[in-house]
MIFI-901929 format. One record per atom (N, C-alpha, C): residue in one letter; x negated, y, z negated. Coordinates in steps of 0.2 Angstrom, whole numbers, padded with zeros to 4 digits, always signed. Layout:
<atoms>
aXYZ;...
</atoms>
This chain:
<atoms>
m-0275+0478+0370;m-0278+0475+0364;m-0284+0470+0365;i-0283+0465+0370;i-0289+0461+0372;i-0290+0463+0379;k-0296+0465+0381;k-0298+0466+0388;k-0303+0461+0390;i-0302+0457+0395;i-0307+0452+0397;i-0310+0455+0404;n-0316+0456+0404;n-0319+0459+0410;n-0324+0455+0413;k-0323+0452+0419;k-0327+0448+0423;k-0331+0443+0419;l-0328+0439+0416;l-0331+0434+0412;l-0333+0428+0416;t-0339+0426+0415;t-0342+0420+0419;t-0345+0416+0414;k-0344+0409+0415;k-0347+0404+0410;k-0349+0398+0414;y-0355+0396+0413;y-0358+0390+0416;y-0359+0384+0411;f-0358+0378+0413;f-0361+0372+0409;f-0366+0369+0414;g-0372+0370+0412;g-0377+0368+0417;g-0376+0372+0424;k-0376+0368+0429;k-0375+0371+0436;k-0367+0372+0437;h-0363+0369+0433;h-0356+0369+0434;h-0353+0376+0431;q-0350+0380+0436;q-0347+0386+0434;q-0339+0385+0432;v-0338+0386+0425;v-0332+0385+0422;v-0327+0391+0422;l-0330+0397+0422;l-0326+0403+0422;l-0329+0407+0428;k-0325+0410+0432;k-0328+0414+0438;k-0325+0421+0438;d-0328+0426+0435;d-0326+0433+0435;d-0319+0433+0433;v-0317+0431+0427;v-0311+0431+0424;v-0310+0438+0421;s-0304+0441+0423;s-0303+0448+0421;s-0295+0448+0419;l-0293+0450+0413;l-0286+0450+0411;l-0286+0455+0405;d-0280+0458+0405;d-0278+0463+0399;d-0272+0460+0396;f-0273+0459+0389;f-0267+0457+0385;f-0266+0463+0380;e-0259+0464+0379;e-0257+0469+0375;e-0252+0467+0369;k-0252+0471+0364;k-0247+0470+0359;k-0240+0468+0361;g-0237+0464+0358;g-0230+0463+0360;g-0229+0458+0366;q-0234+0455+0368;q-0234+0451+0374;q-0235+0443+0371;g-0231+0439+0375;g-0232+0432+0374;g-0235+0429+0380;i-0241+0428+0380;i-0245+0426+0386;i-0245+0418+0386;a-0242+0415+0392;a-0243+0408+0393;a-0249+0407+0398;l-0255+0405+0395;l-0261+0403+0398;l-0261+0396+0400;i-0259+0395+0407;i-0258+0389+0409;i-0262+0387+0416;g-0262+0381+0417;g-0266+0379+0423;g-0268+0371+0422;p-0270+0368+0427;p-0272+0361+0427;p-0278+0359+0422;n-0279+0353+0421;n-0284+0351+0417;n-0291+0353+0420;g-0296+0356+0417;g-0302+0358+0420;g-0302+0365+0423;s-0296+0369+0421;s-0296+0375+0425;s-0299+0381+0421;g-0302+0379+0415;g-0305+0384+0411;g-0302+0387+0405;k-0296+0385+0404;k-0291+0388+0398;k-0295+0387+0391;t-0297+0381+0390;t-0300+0380+0383;t-0307+0384+0382;t-0310+0384+0388;t-0317+0388+0388;t-0315+0395+0386;l-0310+0398+0390;l-0308+0405+0389;l-0306+0406+0382;i-0302+0402+0379;i-0300+0403+0372;i-0306+0403+0367;k-0311+0398+0368;k-0317+0398+0364;k-0321+0404+0364;v-0321+0407+0370;v-0325+0414+0371;v-0321+0419+0367;l-0315+0419+0368;l-0311+0424+0364;l-0312+0424+0357;l-0312+0418+0354;l-0313+0416+0347;l-0320+0417+0345;g-0325+0418+0349;g-0332+0419+0347;g-0335+0412+0346;l-0332+0407+0348;l-0335+0400+0347;l-0340+0398+0353;m-0340+0402+0358;m-0344+0401+0364;m-0346+0408+0367;v-0352+0408+0370;v-0354+0415+0373;v-0354+0414+0380;a-0351+0419+0383;a-0351+0419+0391;a-0358+0420+0394;n-0359+0418+0400;n-0366+0420+0403;n-0366+0427+0405;s-0360+0430+0407;s-0359+0437+0409;s-0352+0439+0408;g-0351+0446+0409;g-0345+0448+0407;g-0344+0450+0400;e-0338+0453+0398;e-0337+0455+0391;e-0330+0455+0389;v-0329+0454+0383;v-0322+0454+0380;v-0322+0460+0375;f-0317+0464+0375;f-0315+0469+0371;f-0309+0468+0367;f-0310+0470+0360;f-0304+0469+0356;f-0303+0476+0353;d-0297+0479+0354;d-0295+0486+0352;d-0301+0491+0354;g-0303+0490+0360;g-0308+0494+0363;g-0315+0493+0361;q-0316+0488+0357;q-0323+0487+0355;q-0326+0480+0357;s-0332+0480+0360;s-0334+0474+0362;s-0335+0469+0356;i-0334+0463+0358;i-0334+0458+0352;i-0341+0455+0352;k-0346+0457+0357;k-0352+0455+0357;k-0356+0456+0351;g-0359+0451+0347;g-0363+0452+0342;g-0360+0454+0335;q-0353+0454+0335;q-0349+0455+0329;q-0343+0451+0328;s-0341+0450+0322;s-0336+0445+0320;s-0330+0447+0317;n-0331+0454+0315;n-0325+0457+0311;n-0318+0456+0314;y-0318+0456+0321;y-0312+0456+0324;y-0308+0449+0323;r-0312+0444+0321;r-0309+0437+0320;r-0304+0438+0314;r-0305+0443+0310;r-0300+0443+0304;r-0293+0445+0306;e-0292+0447+0313;e-0286+0449+0315;e-0283+0443+0320;l-0287+0437+0320;l-0285+0432+0324;l-0282+0426+0320;g-0277+0423+0322;g-0274+0416+0319;g-0275+0411+0325;y-0278+0406+0323;y-0280+0401+0328;y-0277+0394+0326;m-0273+0391+0331;m-0271+0384+0330;m-0274+0380+0336;p-0279+0375+0334;p-0282+0371+0339;p-0277+0365+0341;q-0279+0362+0347;q-0275+0357+0349;q-0276+0351+0345;m-0282+0350+0342;m-0283+0344+0337;m-0286+0347+0331;s-0283+0347+0326;s-0286+0349+0319;s-0291+0344+0316;r-0296+0347+0314;r-0301+0342+0310;r-0302+0345+0303;f-0300+0342+0298;f-0300+0344+0292;f-0305+0339+0288;p-0308+0341+0282;p-0312+0336+0278;p-0307+0331+0275;d-0309+0324+0277;d-0304+0319+0275;d-0302+0318+0268;n-0307+0319+0263;n-0306+0318+0256;n-0304+0324+0253;m-0302+0330+0256;m-0300+0336+0253;m-0292+0335+0253;s-0289+0337+0248;s-0281+0337+0248;s-0279+0344+0252;v-0273+0343+0253;v-0269+0349+0257;v-0270+0355+0252;a-0269+0354+0246;a-0269+0360+0241;a-0276+0363+0241;q-0281+0359+0241;q-0288+0361+0240;q-0290+0365+0247;l-0287+0363+0252;l-0289+0366+0258;l-0286+0373+0258;f-0280+0374+0256;f-0277+0381+0256;f-0281+0385+0250;i-0283+0382+0245;i-0287+0386+0240;i-0293+0388+0243;m-0296+0384+0247;m-0303+0386+0250;m-0302+0391+0255;m-0297+0391+0259;m-0295+0396+0264;m-0294+0403+0261;k-0290+0403+0256;k-0288+0409+0252;k-0294+0412+0249;e-0299+0408+0247;e-0305+0411+0244;e-0309+0414+0249;l-0309+0411+0255;l-0313+0413+0261;l-0310+0420+0263;r-0304+0421+0263;r-0300+0427+0265;r-0298+0431+0259;s-0303+0432+0254;s-0301+0436+0248;s-0299+0443+0250;d-0300+0445+0256;d-0298+0452+0258;d-0291+0453+0259;i-0287+0447+0259;i-0280+0447+0260;i-0277+0446+0253;h-0273+0451+0251;h-0269+0450+0244;h-0264+0445+0245;e-0263+0441+0240;e-0258+0436+0240;e-0251+0438+0242;k-0249+0444+0240;k-0242+0447+0242;k-0242+0448+0249;d-0247+0448+0253;d-0247+0449+0260;d-0247+0442+0264;y-0248+0436+0260;y-0248+0430+0264;y-0241+0429+0268;d-0241+0426+0273;d-0235+0424+0277;d-0234+0417+0276;l-0229+0416+0271;l-0228+0409+0269;l-0221+0406+0272;e-0219+0409+0277;e-0213+0407+0280;e-0213+0400+0283;l-0219+0398+0287;l-0220+0391+0289;l-0222+0387+0284;y-0225+0389+0279;y-0227+0385+0273;y-0221+0382+0270;k-0216+0386+0269;k-0210+0384+0266;k-0206+0379+0271;a-0205+0382+0277;a-0201+0378+0282;a-0204+0371+0283;f-0210+0370+0283;f-0213+0364+0285;f-0215+0360+0278;g-0212+0362+0273;g-0213+0358+0266;g-0220+0356+0264;i-0225+0361+0265;i-0232+0360+0264;i-0233+0358+0256;e-0229+0362+0252;e-0229+0360+0245;e-0228+0353+0243;e-0224+0350+0247;e-0222+0343+0245;e-0228+0338+0247;m-0232+0340+0251;m-0238+0336+0253;m-0245+0339+0250;a-0244+0343+0246;a-0250+0347+0243;a-0255+0342+0240;s-0253+0336+0237;s-0258+0332+0234;s-0261+0327+0238;k-0258+0326+0245;k-0260+0321+0249;k-0267+0323+0252;r-0271+0318+0253;r-0278+0319+0256;r-0277+0320+0264;l-0281+0325+0266;l-0280+0327+0273;l-0281+0321+0278;g-0286+0316+0276;g-0288+0311+0280;g-0282+0306+0281;i-0277+0306+0277;i-0271+0301+0278;i-0265+0304+0281;l-0266+0310+0283;l-0260+0314+0286;l-0259+0311+0293;s-0253+0311+0295;s-0252+0309+0302;s-0253+0315+0307;g-0254+0314+0313;g-0255+0320+0318;g-0250+0325+0317;g-0244+0324+0317;g-0239+0329+0316;g-0240+0333+0310;m-0241+0330+0304;m-0242+0333+0298;m-0248+0338+0298;k-0254+0336+0301;k-0259+0340+0302;k-0258+0346+0306;q-0254+0345+0312;q-0252+0351+0316;q-0248+0356+0312;k-0244+0353+0307;k-0240+0358+0303;k-0245+0362+0298;v-0250+0359+0295;v-0254+0362+0291;v-0258+0367+0295;s-0260+0365+0301;s-0264+0370+0306;s-0260+0376+0308;a-0253+0375+0309;a-0249+0381+0311;a-0248+0385+0305;v-0247+0383+0299;v-0247+0387+0293;v-0253+0391+0292;l-0259+0388+0293;l-0265+0392+0292;l-0266+0397+0297;a-0264+0396+0303;a-0264+0401+0309;a-0260+0407+0307;f-0255+0407+0304;f-0250+0412+0302;f-0252+0415+0295;l-0255+0412+0291;l-0255+0413+0284;l-0257+0420+0282;f-0263+0423+0285;f-0266+0429+0283;f-0263+0435+0287;g-0257+0434+0291;g-0254+0440+0294;g-0258+0442+0300;p-0261+0438+0304;p-0265+0441+0310;p-0261+0445+0315;q-0265+0449+0319;q-0262+0453+0324;q-0261+0449+0330;v-0266+0444+0331;v-0266+0440+0337;v-0265+0433+0335;l-0261+0429+0338;l-0260+0422+0338;l-0263+0418+0344;i-0268+0414+0343;i-0270+0410+0349;i-0269+0402+0347;l-0265+0399+0351;l-0262+0392+0350;l-0264+0388+0356;d-0267+0383+0355;d-0269+0378+0360;d-0265+0372+0360;e-0260+0371+0364;e-0256+0365+0364;e-0253+0364+0357;p-0249+0369+0354;p-0247+0369+0347;p-0242+0364+0346;t-0238+0362+0351;t-0232+0358+0350;t-0234+0350+0350;a-0240+0349+0352;a-0242+0342+0353;a-0241+0339+0346;g-0237+0333+0345;g-0237+0330+0339;g-0231+0332+0334;l-0229+0338+0336;l-0223+0341+0332;l-0217+0337+0333;d-0213+0336+0328;d-0206+0333+0329;d-0202+0339+0332;p-0196+0337+0335;p-0192+0342+0339;p-0190+0348+0334;v-0188+0346+0328;v-0186+0352+0323;v-0191+0357+0322;s-0197+0354+0320;s-0203+0358+0318;s-0205+0362+0324;n-0204+0359+0330;n-0206+0363+0337;n-0202+0369+0337;e-0195+0368+0336;e-0191+0374+0337;e-0192+0379+0331;v-0194+0377+0325;v-0196+0382+0320;v-0202+0386+0322;l-0207+0382+0325;l-0213+0386+0327;l-0211+0391+0333;k-0207+0389+0337;k-0206+0393+0343;k-0202+0399+0341;e-0197+0398+0336;e-0193+0404+0333;e-0198+0409+0330;k-0203+0406+0326;k-0207+0410+0323;k-0212+0414+0328;l-0214+0411+0333;l-0218+0415+0338;l-0214+0420+0341;k-0207+0419+0343;k-0203+0424+0346;k-0203+0430+0341;r-0202+0429+0335;r-0201+0435+0330;r-0208+0438+0329;m-0214+0435+0330;m-0220+0438+0330;m-0221+0443+0336;i-0219+0440+0342;i-0219+0445+0348;i-0215+0451+0347;d-0209+0450+0345;d-0204+0455+0344;d-0207+0460+0339;a-0211+0458+0334;a-0214+0462+0329;a-0220+0466+0332;g-0222+0465+0338;g-0227+0468+0341;g-0234+0465+0341;k-0234+0458+0339;k-0240+0454+0339;k-0241+0452+0346;l-0248+0450+0347;l-0250+0447+0353;l-0250+0439+0352;v-0247+0435+0356;v-0247+0428+0356;v-0250+0425+0363;v-0255+0421+0362;v-0258+0418+0368;v-0257+0411+0367;i-0254+0407+0371;i-0252+0400+0370;i-0254+0396+0376;t-0257+0390+0376;t-0257+0385+0381;t-0253+0379+0380;s-0250+0377+0385;s-0246+0370+0384;s-0245+0367+0391;h-0245+0361+0391;h-0244+0357+0397;h-0236+0356+0398;i-0233+0357+0392;i-0225+0356+0392;i-0222+0363+0393;l-0221+0365+0399;l-0219+0372+0401;l-0213+0374+0398;n-0208+0369+0397;n-0202+0370+0394;n-0202+0373+0387;d-0208+0372+0384;d-0209+0374+0377;d-0210+0382+0377;l-0212+0384+0383;l-0214+0391+0383;l-0209+0396+0386;d-0203+0393+0388;d-0198+0397+0392;d-0196+0403+0387;d-0195+0402+0381;d-0192+0407+0376;d-0197+0411+0373;i-0204+0410+0374;i-0209+0414+0371;i-0213+0418+0376;t-0213+0416+0382;t-0217+0420+0387;t-0214+0426+0389;t-0219+0431+0389;t-0217+0438+0393;t-0222+0438+0399;h-0228+0435+0399;h-0232+0436+0405;h-0236+0429+0406;v-0237+0427+0412;v-0240+0421+0414;v-0247+0422+0417;a-0252+0419+0414;a-0259+0419+0417;a-0261+0412+0419;y-0261+0411+0426;y-0262+0405+0429;y-0269+0404+0431;l-0273+0399+0428;l-0280+0398+0430;l-0281+0392+0434;m-0285+0392+0439;m-0287+0386+0443;m-0294+0386+0445;d-0297+0381+0443;d-0305+0381+0445;d-0308+0387+0442;g-0307+0389+0436;g-0310+0394+0433;g-0309+0401+0435;e-0304+0402+0440;e-0302+0408+0442;e-0295+0410+0440;v-0293+0416+0439;v-0286+0418+0438;v-0283+0418+0445;r-0278+0414+0446;r-0274+0413+0452;r-0269+0419+0452;f-0266+0420+0446;f-0261+0426+0446;f-0260+0427+0439;f-0258+0434+0437;f-0257+0436+0431;f-0251+0441+0432;k-0245+0439+0430;k-0239+0443+0431;k-0234+0442+0425;s-0230+0447+0425;s-0224+0447+0420;s-0219+0441+0422;l-0216+0438+0417;l-0211+0433+0418;l-0205+0436+0422;d-0204+0442+0420;d-0198+0445+0424;d-0200+0446+0431;q-0206+0448+0433;q-0208+0449+0440;q-0208+0442+0444;l-0210+0437+0440;l-0210+0430+0443;l-0203+0428+0444;k-0199+0429+0440;k-0192+0427+0441;k-0189+0431+0447;s-0190+0437+0447;s-0188+0441+0453;s-0190+0438+0460;e-0197+0436+0460;e-0200+0434+0466;e-0198+0427+0468;t-0196+0423+0463;t-0194+0416+0465;t-0187+0414+0464;a-0183+0419+0461;a-0176+0417+0460;a-0175+0411+0455;e-0180+0410+0451;e-0180+0404+0446;e-0180+0407+0439;f-0178+0403+0435;f-0178+0405+0428;f-0181+0401+0423;r-0183+0395+0425;r-0187+0390+0421;r-0194+0390+0423;l-0198+0391+0418;l-0206+0392+0419;l-0209+0387+0424;n-0207+0380+0422;n-0210+0375+0427;n-0207+0376+0434;r-0201+0378+0435;r-0199+0379+0442;r-0202+0385+0445;i-0203+0390+0441;i-0206+0396+0444;i-0213+0394+0446;i-0217+0391+0442;i-0224+0389+0444;i-0224+0385+0450;a-0220+0380+0450;a-0220+0375+0456;a-0219+0379+0462;q-0214+0384+0462;q-0212+0388+0468;q-0218+0392+0470;v-0221+0396+0465;v-0227+0400+0467;v-0232+0396+0470;l-0234+0391+0467;l-0240+0387+0470;l-0238+0384+0477;n-0232+0382+0478;n-0230+0379+0484;n-0230+0385+0490;q-0228+0391+0488;q-0228+0397+0492;q-0236+0398+0494;e-0240+0397+0489;e-0247+0399+0491;e-0250+0394+0496;k-0248+0387+0495;k-0250+0382+0500;k-0248+0384+0507;v-0242+0387+0508;v-0239+0389+0514;v-0244+0394+0518;y-0246+0398+0513;y-0250+0404+0516;y-0257+0403+0517;v-0260+0397+0514;v-0267+0396+0515;v-0269+0394+0522;
</atoms>
C-alpha cells in the first residue's frame, strides 16, 4: 500500500534520513519507533506530503506521491501536538472540516470516537481553552472521521487519560482487523503491544530493522515490545 524507496532527507548538511526503504501493507499495525532524532517525525512528514525528500520516492497504491495530493484523502493523521484556532469552537472546527471534505457523505462519517469521547458535550467550548487531553481527543476524532484507509498517529496517547487511551487502542485494533493500515509512533512501548503487527526501528536516520512482531517474539523469546526491543539492541551491541 505504501512503498518507501531509498528516501533521503537533509537539513542543511545534516542528513536526517539515509536511504530509508520500507513496505507497508493493508492490515498491518506498524510501530515506527526509535530514539529521539532518529528520523521518525521527518519520515511521517514526507509520507503526509508536508515535506519533500532530497531523493528517493514514496508510492501509494502503486502511484508516486510526487507532485500530487489526492492520496491524502485516504490518510487520517493525528499529530503529537494539535494546533487549532484558539477562538474557534469545537463545533465550528468540525463544520469547517466537513465542508473541506464535501466528497464524504455524512452517512459515511466514522463517529465512534466522537461519541465515545463526548465531543458533543464540549461542542460550544473554544479550542483555545481546551486542555491538552481534550485537544488530543478532538484530534483523534478528526483522524478517523472521514473513514481513511491509512491512519498515521504520532505519539497519540500523550495527554490522554487511561480510559480514553484504551478506547483509542481498541479502535485501532479494529481498524487493523478491518484491513486498514496503521502507522504509529510512541515512546511508551507498552501502549503498542496490542496494536503492533510489525516493527520498524529507526536510528540515526537509518532503518535498523523491519520485522513482524511474531518474528521478533520468536527470535527473542519475549512477548512485551519494550523487552523485545531491548534484547534486539543488546544483541546488536554484542556483534558490533
